[in-house]
C-alpha positions as CSV (number, residue, x, y, z in Angstrom):
1,M,-29.0,42.2,-17.4
2,T,-31.4,45.7,-17.0
3,K,-30.0,49.0,-16.8
4,V,-31.2,51.3,-14.3
5,T,-28.8,54.2,-15.3
6,S,-25.5,54.4,-16.9
7,E,-24.0,53.2,-13.0
8,I,-26.7,51.1,-11.8
9,Y,-27.8,47.4,-13.2
10,Q,-30.3,44.4,-12.0
11,V,-27.9,41.3,-12.8
12,G,-29.2,38.6,-10.8
13,G,-32.6,38.0,-9.9
14,S,-35.4,35.3,-11.6
15,G,-34.9,35.4,-14.8
16,L,-31.3,36.5,-14.5
17,S,-29.8,34.3,-12.0
18,G,-31.4,31.0,-9.9
19,P,-35.3,31.4,-10.0
20,E,-35.5,31.6,-6.2
21,D,-32.9,34.6,-6.3
22,A,-34.3,38.2,-4.9
23,S,-33.1,41.1,-7.1
24,I,-29.5,41.3,-7.2
25,Y,-28.1,45.1,-8.0
26,L,-24.8,46.6,-9.2
27,I,-23.8,49.6,-8.7
28,R,-20.6,51.3,-10.6
29,F,-19.0,54.5,-9.3
30,G,-16.0,55.5,-10.9
31,E,-13.5,52.4,-11.2
32,E,-15.3,50.9,-7.9
33,A,-18.5,48.8,-7.6
34,A,-20.7,47.3,-5.1
35,L,-23.4,44.7,-5.5
36,V,-26.7,45.2,-3.4
37,D,-27.7,41.8,-2.2
38,A,-26.4,38.1,-2.7
39,G,-29.5,35.7,-3.8
40,C,-29.3,31.7,-2.8
41,G,-25.9,31.4,-4.3
42,S,-26.9,28.6,-6.3
43,A,-26.0,30.8,-9.7
44,M,-23.2,32.7,-8.9
45,E,-21.9,31.8,-13.0
46,R,-24.9,33.3,-14.6
47,L,-24.5,36.2,-11.8
48,F,-20.7,36.7,-12.9
49,R,-21.4,36.7,-16.8
50,N,-24.1,39.2,-15.8
51,I,-21.7,41.2,-14.2
52,A,-19.0,41.0,-16.6
53,D,-21.4,42.1,-19.7
54,C,-21.4,45.6,-17.6
55,S,-17.7,45.5,-17.6
56,V,-16.7,45.1,-14.1
57,E,-14.1,42.4,-12.6
58,P,-15.1,41.0,-10.2
59,G,-11.9,42.6,-8.0
60,A,-13.5,46.4,-8.6
61,I,-16.2,45.1,-6.4
62,K,-15.6,46.5,-2.4
63,Y,-18.7,45.7,-1.3
64,L,-21.8,43.7,-1.0
65,L,-24.7,45.8,0.8
66,I,-27.0,43.0,2.4
67,T,-30.3,44.4,2.7
68,H,-31.6,41.8,5.5
69,C,-30.7,38.7,6.5
70,H,-33.2,36.7,4.3
71,F,-31.9,33.3,2.8
72,D,-32.9,35.1,-0.7
73,H,-30.6,37.6,-0.5
74,T,-28.5,36.0,1.8
75,G,-27.0,32.5,0.6
76,G,-25.2,33.4,-2.1
77,I,-22.9,35.8,0.0
78,E,-19.5,33.6,0.6
79,G,-19.6,32.4,-3.1
80,V,-19.7,36.4,-3.9
81,R,-16.7,37.2,-1.1
82,H,-14.4,34.4,-2.6
83,R,-14.7,35.8,-5.9
84,T,-14.5,39.3,-5.1
85,G,-12.5,39.6,-2.0
86,C,-15.1,41.8,-1.2
87,R,-16.6,43.4,2.7
88,V,-19.8,42.5,3.1
89,V,-22.1,44.9,4.8
90,A,-25.1,44.9,7.3
91,H,-27.3,45.6,9.7
92,E,-25.8,44.5,13.4
93,L,-29.2,43.6,14.3
94,D,-29.7,41.2,11.4
95,A,-26.2,40.1,11.0
96,V,-26.4,38.4,14.0
97,F,-28.8,35.9,12.2
98,L,-26.6,35.5,9.9
99,E,-23.6,34.7,11.8
100,E,-25.3,32.0,13.6
101,G,-26.8,30.4,10.9
102,N,-30.4,30.7,11.8
103,G,-32.1,29.1,9.6
104,T,-35.5,30.2,10.6
105,V,-35.3,33.6,11.0
106,T,-33.6,33.5,7.9
107,G,-35.9,31.8,6.1
108,A,-33.7,29.4,4.9
109,E,-36.2,26.4,6.2
110,W,-38.7,27.8,3.9
111,Y,-36.5,27.2,0.6
112,G,-36.2,23.7,2.5
113,S,-32.5,24.9,2.5
114,H,-29.6,26.0,5.7
115,I,-27.6,28.5,5.6
116,N,-23.9,27.8,7.1
117,P,-22.6,30.9,9.8
118,T,-22.1,33.5,7.6
119,S,-19.4,36.8,8.9
120,V,-20.6,40.3,8.6
121,D,-17.4,42.2,8.4
122,I,-19.1,45.3,9.0
123,K,-22.4,45.6,11.2
124,L,-24.1,49.4,10.9
125,Q,-25.1,50.6,13.4
126,G,-28.6,52.8,14.6
127,D,-31.0,54.4,11.8
128,R,-27.9,56.1,9.3
129,N,-24.8,55.6,8.0
130,E,-23.1,56.3,4.6
131,I,-20.5,54.3,2.7
132,E,-17.7,55.3,0.2
133,L,-17.8,54.3,-2.9
134,G,-15.5,55.7,-5.9
135,G,-15.5,59.3,-4.2
136,R,-19.4,59.1,-3.4
137,K,-21.8,58.5,-0.9
138,I,-24.5,56.0,-0.1
139,E,-26.7,56.3,2.2
140,A,-27.9,52.8,4.5
141,I,-31.2,54.0,6.1
142,H,-32.6,51.6,8.8
143,V,-36.1,50.5,7.7
144,P,-37.3,47.9,10.6
145,G,-40.0,45.6,10.0
146,H,-40.2,43.3,7.6
147,S,-37.1,41.9,9.5
148,P,-35.1,43.7,12.7
149,G,-32.2,44.9,11.1
150,S,-33.6,45.9,7.5
151,L,-31.9,48.6,5.3
152,V,-32.6,50.2,2.0
153,Y,-29.5,51.8,0.4
154,L,-29.8,55.6,-0.9
155,V,-27.7,57.2,-4.3
156,E,-27.6,59.3,-6.6
157,S,-26.9,58.6,-10.1
158,E,-27.4,60.8,-13.3
159,G,-29.6,63.5,-11.0
160,L,-32.0,60.5,-10.1
161,K,-32.2,59.5,-6.2
162,V,-32.4,55.7,-6.3
163,L,-33.6,53.7,-3.5
164,F,-32.4,50.1,-3.3
165,G,-35.6,48.9,-0.8
166,Q,-35.0,45.3,-1.6
167,D,-38.6,43.8,0.2
168,V,-41.0,47.0,0.7
169,H,-43.5,44.4,0.2
170,G,-42.8,42.6,3.1
171,P,-44.2,39.8,4.1
172,I,-44.6,40.3,7.9
173,H,-44.3,36.8,9.7
174,E,-43.8,36.2,13.7
175,S,-40.8,33.2,12.9
176,L,-39.1,36.0,10.5
177,R,-39.0,38.7,14.0
178,S,-41.3,40.8,11.9
179,N,-42.7,43.7,13.7
180,K,-46.3,45.2,12.1
181,G,-45.4,48.5,13.7
182,D,-41.9,49.5,12.8
183,Y,-43.4,48.3,8.9
184,I,-45.7,50.5,8.8
185,K,-43.4,53.6,10.5
186,S,-40.8,52.5,7.6
187,L,-43.0,52.3,4.8
188,N,-43.9,55.7,6.1
189,L,-40.0,56.9,6.0
190,L,-39.6,55.6,2.4
191,L,-43.0,58.1,1.3
192,S,-40.9,60.7,2.3
193,L,-37.9,60.4,0.4
194,K,-39.2,61.1,-2.8
195,V,-37.3,59.1,-4.8
196,D,-37.3,58.5,-8.3
197,V,-36.1,55.2,-8.9
198,L,-37.3,51.9,-6.6
199,C,-35.1,48.8,-6.9
200,E,-37.3,46.5,-5.6
201,G,-36.4,42.4,-4.3
202,H,-39.2,40.8,-6.4
203,Y,-41.1,43.4,-8.2
204,G,-38.9,45.0,-10.3
205,I,-37.6,48.6,-11.2
206,F,-40.4,51.8,-10.6
207,R,-39.6,54.6,-12.2
208,G,-40.8,58.1,-11.2
209,K,-41.6,59.3,-8.1
210,E,-45.5,58.6,-8.1
211,A,-45.3,55.3,-9.6
212,V,-42.6,54.2,-6.6
213,A,-45.4,56.0,-4.0
214,E,-48.1,54.3,-5.4
215,F,-46.0,50.9,-5.1
216,I,-45.3,51.8,-1.7
217,E,-48.4,53.2,-0.7
218,S,-50.3,50.1,-1.8
219,F,-48.9,47.9,1.3
220,L,-49.9,50.5,4.2
């Protein structure tokens, strides 16, 4: 795994779990934990070994925070939920594609796979929501564009603002119900947050406000 702070680790992604997995991050606040995204679901054993290496038991994982509906982030939802009993969180605008098992909008077809209808326990609405974990707050911010219901999650750890912004880089594609105008607005919103650390879905971890801003601006 890769340590971000003493409370946050990257536990999945290419080289850590399955080769096609987007990044998977672990947040541990006190006795409770959450995962950000679930990968494709083909490497659960490796994922949970990495979680164990962070001294986190599966039962401590209370939430699976989904950033958006695409298969490399969501194919592993049922595997994670089965092992942890966690509640799955997603924005309502993407939850619909998971619950109907839509292989086109989720991009499962891009991976030569399919996605079974997958229930979402907590469907977030609107622009901003808060989730409590271990007595601390995780802010969920709606950033449409890459998908209709894309979310980023914002936390504070060790005095740093840490943003889980999984697919800042896009892509924008008609079959994914992407919207370029919304995407540009969302990138500008992310810049306005002025975070210290960005945990991205495919490009890794960016540290320092300047490095984060430079990465985001490169897609404007």
